[in-house]
C-alpha positions as a Python dict, from the first residue, in 0.01 Angstrom:
ca = {
    (1, 'M'): (0, 0, 0),
    (2, 'T'): (117, 354, -71),
    (3, 'S'): (189, 590, 218),
    (4, 'Q'): (83, 905, 34),
    (5, 'N'): (-246, 1039, -98),
    (6, 'I'): (-307, 918, -452),
    (7, 'V'): (-333, 1196, -710),
    (8, 'P'): (-666, 1226, -898),
    (9, 'G'): (-695, 977, -1183),
    (10, 'A'): (-416, 749, -1059),
    (11, 'K'): (-614, 498, -854),
    (12, 'P'): (-604, 124, -923),
    (13, 'F'): (-917, -32, -1074),
    (14, 'F'): (-1107, -358, -1061),
    (15, 'Y'): (-1399, -455, -1286),
    (16, 'K'): (-1563, -779, -1173),
    (17, 'K'): (-1725, -954, -1468),
    (18, 'G'): (-1685, -1315, -1583),
    (19, 'K'): (-1458, -1605, -1495),
    (20, 'V'): (-1193, -1498, -1746),
    (21, 'G'): (-962, -1239, -1592),
    (22, 'C'): (-685, -1009, -1709),
    (23, 'L'): (-429, -830, -1497),
    (24, 'L'): (-310, -501, -1651),
    (25, 'C'): (2, -317, -1537),
    (26, 'H'): (133, 35, -1600),
    (27, 'G'): (490, 148, -1662),
    (28, 'Y'): (769, 329, -1479),
    (29, 'T'): (660, 668, -1334),
    (30, 'G'): (308, 608, -1472),
    (31, 'T'): (-31, 505, -1331),
    (32, 'P'): (-315, 259, -1409),
    (33, 'D'): (-459, 532, -1632),
    (34, 'E'): (-215, 400, -1898),
    (35, 'V'): (-413, 77, -1925),
    (36, 'H'): (-760, 189, -1814),
    (37, 'N'): (-891, 212, -2171),
    (38, 'I'): (-798, -155, -2223),
    (39, 'G'): (-943, -257, -1888),
    (40, 'K'): (-1278, -90, -1953),
    (41, 'Y'): (-1299, -231, -2306),
    (42, 'L'): (-1234, -588, -2185),
    (43, 'A'): (-1478, -544, -1896),
    (44, 'D'): (-1749, -437, -2139),
    (45, 'K'): (-1681, -767, -2318),
    (46, 'G'): (-1736, -964, -1997),
    (47, 'I'): (-1375, -1005, -1887),
    (48, 'T'): (-1279, -929, -1528),
    (49, 'T'): (-993, -678, -1518),
    (50, 'I'): (-765, -546, -1247),
    (51, 'A'): (-480, -295, -1253),
    (52, 'P'): (-268, -223, -945),
    (53, 'L'): (-103, 109, -866),
    (54, 'L'): (264, 14, -826),
    (55, 'P'): (431, 131, -504),
    (56, 'G'): (574, 482, -527),
    (57, 'H'): (359, 573, -826),
    (58, 'G'): (68, 814, -845),
    (59, 'T'): (172, 995, -528),
    (60, 'T'): (504, 1181, -514),
    (61, 'I'): (835, 1124, -688),
    (62, 'E'): (1001, 1129, -343),
    (63, 'E'): (808, 815, -251),
    (64, 'L'): (912, 642, -573),
    (65, 'I'): (1277, 701, -484),
    (66, 'T'): (1238, 456, -193),
    (67, 'K'): (1100, 169, -404),
    (68, 'T'): (1253, -116, -606),
    (69, 'A'): (1141, -370, -865),
    (70, 'N'): (1077, -617, -583),
    (71, 'D'): (822, -377, -431),
    (72, 'W'): (647, -342, -767),
    (73, 'Y'): (650, -716, -828),
    (74, 'A'): (504, -787, -484),
    (75, 'E'): (211, -557, -564),
    (76, 'Y'): (174, -724, -905),
    (77, 'C'): (151, -1066, -738),
    (78, 'Y'): (-96, -932, -480),
    (79, 'A'): (-320, -808, -761),
    (80, 'F'): (-296, -1143, -940),
    (81, 'N'): (-394, -1330, -623),
    (82, 'W'): (-695, -1099, -590),
    (83, 'L'): (-789, -1180, -950),
    (84, 'K'): (-745, -1549, -877),
    (85, 'E'): (-1018, -1532, -613),
    (86, 'H'): (-1271, -1429, -878),
    (87, 'C'): (-1161, -1602, -1200),
    (88, 'E'): (-1072, -1942, -1344),
    (89, 'E'): (-868, -1839, -1649),
    (90, 'F'): (-592, -1580, -1631),
    (91, 'F'): (-421, -1343, -1872),
    (92, 'V'): (-148, -1095, -1786),
    (93, 'C'): (-73, -774, -1971),
    (94, 'G'): (168, -485, -1915),
    (95, 'H'): (288, -165, -2076),
    (96, 'S'): (661, -80, -2079),
    (97, 'M'): (796, -160, -1730),
    (98, 'G'): (458, -317, -1657),
    (99, 'G'): (535, -552, -1944),
    (100, 'A'): (868, -635, -1782),
    (101, 'L'): (688, -727, -1460),
    (102, 'T'): (446, -932, -1670),
    (103, 'L'): (734, -1123, -1829),
    (104, 'R'): (885, -1192, -1487),
    (105, 'F'): (550, -1326, -1369),
    (106, 'A'): (516, -1543, -1681),
    (107, 'I'): (867, -1679, -1628),
    (108, 'E'): (765, -1795, -1280),
    (109, 'H'): (397, -1888, -1329),
    (110, 'Q'): (169, -2058, -1579),
    (111, 'V'): (-109, -1844, -1726),
    (112, 'N'): (-350, -1874, -2018),
    (113, 'G'): (-185, -1594, -2210),
    (114, 'I'): (58, -1302, -2199),
    (115, 'I'): (36, -959, -2363),
    (116, 'T'): (322, -709, -2370),
    (117, 'L'): (300, -351, -2494),
    (118, 'A'): (614, -152, -2580),
    (119, 'T'): (814, -366, -2339),
    (120, 'P'): (1193, -335, -2315),
    (121, 'T'): (1431, -625, -2265),
    (122, 'K'): (1718, -391, -2181),
    (123, 'L'): (1790, -20, -2167),
    (124, 'R'): (2012, 173, -2405),
    (125, 'F'): (2381, 88, -2357),
    (126, 'I'): (2466, 437, -2230),
    (127, 'H'): (2182, 426, -1978),
    (128, 'R'): (2268, 74, -1861),
    (129, 'T'): (2628, 175, -1806),
    (130, 'F'): (2538, 499, -1629),
    (131, 'L'): (2289, 330, -1396),
    (132, 'A'): (2526, 43, -1312),
    (133, 'I'): (2791, 295, -1205),
    (134, 'A'): (2589, 585, -1067),
    (135, 'G'): (2278, 404, -946),
    (136, 'P'): (2415, 289, -610),
    (137, 'I'): (2584, 625, -546),
    (138, 'F'): (2320, 873, -662),
    (139, 'K'): (2011, 663, -593),
    (140, 'N'): (1815, 961, -458),
    (141, 'A'): (1881, 1179, -764),
    (142, 'V'): (1616, 1240, -1030),
    (143, 'F'): (1690, 1251, -1403),
    (144, 'K'): (1454, 1497, -1569),
    (145, 'K'): (1260, 1379, -1873),
    (146, 'S'): (1337, 1536, -2209),
    (147, 'K'): (1130, 1820, -2349),
    (148, 'N'): (998, 1592, -2624),
    (149, 'E'): (891, 1329, -2373),
    (150, 'K'): (710, 1586, -2160),
    (151, 'Q'): (535, 1725, -2467),
    (152, 'D'): (427, 1373, -2567),
    (153, 'Q'): (282, 1317, -2220),
    (154, 'E'): (92, 1645, -2234),
    (155, 'K'): (-33, 1577, -2588),
    (156, 'H'): (-181, 1242, -2488),
    (157, 'T'): (-281, 1355, -2135),
    (158, 'I'): (-67, 1085, -1975),
    (159, 'L'): (-61, 1097, -1596),
    (160, 'C'): (295, 1043, -1473),
    (161, 'Y'): (596, 1203, -1306),
    (162, 'D'): (821, 1444, -1498),
    (163, 'G'): (1145, 1267, -1402),
    (164, 'Y'): (1313, 929, -1352),
    (165, 'P'): (1456, 859, -1005),
    (166, 'I'): (1795, 694, -1055),
    (167, 'G'): (1778, 438, -773),
    (168, 'P'): (1454, 273, -888),
    (169, 'A'): (1567, 300, -1252),
    (170, 'N'): (1875, 98, -1161),
    (171, 'S'): (1647, -161, -1005),
    (172, 'L'): (1452, -170, -1331),
    (173, 'R'): (1778, -228, -1518),
    (174, 'K'): (1843, -535, -1303),
    (175, 'L'): (1489, -663, -1362),
    (176, 'L'): (1534, -639, -1739),
    (177, 'K'): (1870, -814, -1722),
    (178, 'S'): (1721, -1100, -1521),
    (179, 'N'): (1425, -1133, -1757),
    (180, 'L'): (1645, -1142, -2065),
    (181, 'E'): (1839, -1435, -1923),
    (182, 'K'): (1518, -1634, -1859),
    (183, 'L'): (1281, -1556, -2148),
    (184, 'E'): (1319, -1909, -2279),
    (185, 'A'): (1126, -2029, -1973),
    (186, 'I'): (808, -1870, -2111),
    (187, 'S'): (598, -2124, -2303),
    (188, 'N'): (244, -1986, -2276),
    (189, 'P'): (67, -1808, -2564),
    (190, 'I'): (200, -1453, -2606),
    (191, 'L'): (95, -1143, -2799),
    (192, 'I'): (364, -875, -2839),
    (193, 'L'): (237, -531, -2939),
    (194, 'Q'): (487, -263, -3038),
    (195, 'G'): (463, 85, -3187),
    (196, 'S'): (664, 130, -3507),
    (197, 'L'): (737, 493, -3411),
    (198, 'D'): (885, 398, -3073),
    (199, 'D'): (1260, 424, -3005),
    (200, 'K'): (1474, 175, -3196),
    (201, 'W'): (1598, -3, -2881),
    (202, 'I'): (1242, -80, -2770),
    (203, 'R'): (1137, -193, -3119),
    (204, 'K'): (1435, -429, -3110),
    (205, 'S'): (1321, -554, -2770),
    (206, 'A'): (988, -664, -2917),
    (207, 'K'): (1172, -883, -3166),
    (208, 'T'): (1397, -1017, -2891),
    (209, 'I'): (1097, -1126, -2686),
    (210, 'F'): (939, -1295, -2989),
    (211, 'E'): (1259, -1481, -3078),
    (212, 'S'): (1355, -1578, -2721),
    (213, 'V'): (1036, -1724, -2572),
    (214, 'S'): (965, -2095, -2615),
    (215, 'S'): (596, -2036, -2688),
    (216, 'K'): (461, -2215, -2994),
    (217, 'D'): (164, -1981, -2998),
    (218, 'K'): (320, -1635, -3035),
    (219, 'E'): (249, -1323, -3238),
    (220, 'L'): (436, -996, -3288),
    (221, 'V'): (234, -699, -3415),
    (222, 'F'): (380, -359, -3503),
    (223, 'L'): (137, -67, -3488),
    (224, 'E'): (247, 155, -3775),
    (225, 'N'): (120, 486, -3636),
    (226, 'S'): (205, 440, -3268),
    (227, 'S'): (502, 532, -3050),
    (228, 'H'): (574, 439, -2688),
    (229, 'S'): (246, 580, -2553),
    (230, 'L'): (50, 347, -2779),
    (231, 'T'): (-235, 291, -2531),
    (232, 'H'): (-321, 664, -2559),
    (233, 'E'): (-259, 714, -2929),
    (234, 'S'): (-454, 684, -3255),
    (235, 'E'): (-445, 303, -3272),
    (236, 'K'): (-565, 241, -2916),
    (237, 'E'): (-896, 94, -3032),
    (238, 'K'): (-715, -146, -3262),
    (239, 'I'): (-500, -248, -2964),
    (240, 'N'): (-813, -313, -2757),
    (241, 'E'): (-951, -536, -3034),
    (242, 'L'): (-626, -728, -3077),
    (243, 'I'): (-604, -798, -2704),
    (244, 'Y'): (-968, -904, -2683),
    (245, 'E'): (-937, -1141, -2980),
    (246, 'F'): (-620, -1289, -2833),
    (247, 'I'): (-799, -1360, -2506),
    (248, 'R'): (-1124, -1478, -2671),
    (249, 'K'): (-948, -1740, -2881),
    (250, 'R'): (-759, -1881, -2583),
    (251, 'S'): (-1030, -1887, -2318),
    (252, 'K'): (-1387, -1994, -2249),
    (253, 'I'): (-1552, -1654, -2257),
    (254, 'E'): (-1927, -1696, -2220),
}
């Protein structure tokens, strides 16, 4: 649980519908608002959806500084266990860092299906190197987001912080490194959604996930008009439909 008041629009959500459930997870510095459009769409189709607010998010950036990937993953697992109390078939879906947490969960648990959205398998080389060296020393420092990134957030009304705390970012780096070493352990059906206008290193990550998992049932889809904020952009309805069809074909939706 978070120790601060949650900012308006950042609360977790839970739509109780049928026995097919989907856990949705937001990214680093973001909130469940990133995946709310998907959650509501699936709920309207009779699928139970839940999205946790990851520790340190949706409150203050000072609180995020104190958190690690283990804190986020614990909340992810808590949300899944809540979903498990209400459903019989389970799908997991995450955007960006939320996708990384989803991959970690899929490495460790069996589910009916996995969906990743703009999910990295590793950071840029320069960022990995910087975080490995500076992360432990300057863990309380905050790296401000670029002007372009801030403008993109404002354009798509994305609710998130305006900087990246270095300590938690270093923890994210370690999570990605661990995932990359274990992707072969994933054998469940997987849908990988990636914006073609996203940064090259994340587009490459989508291909890495596709090539590394052991899943026989796997699909990689590039959204030609989308960048990293694909859940808020022009192809968001197409994304909703792709996710629903993926779940429908691999479950017993009534």
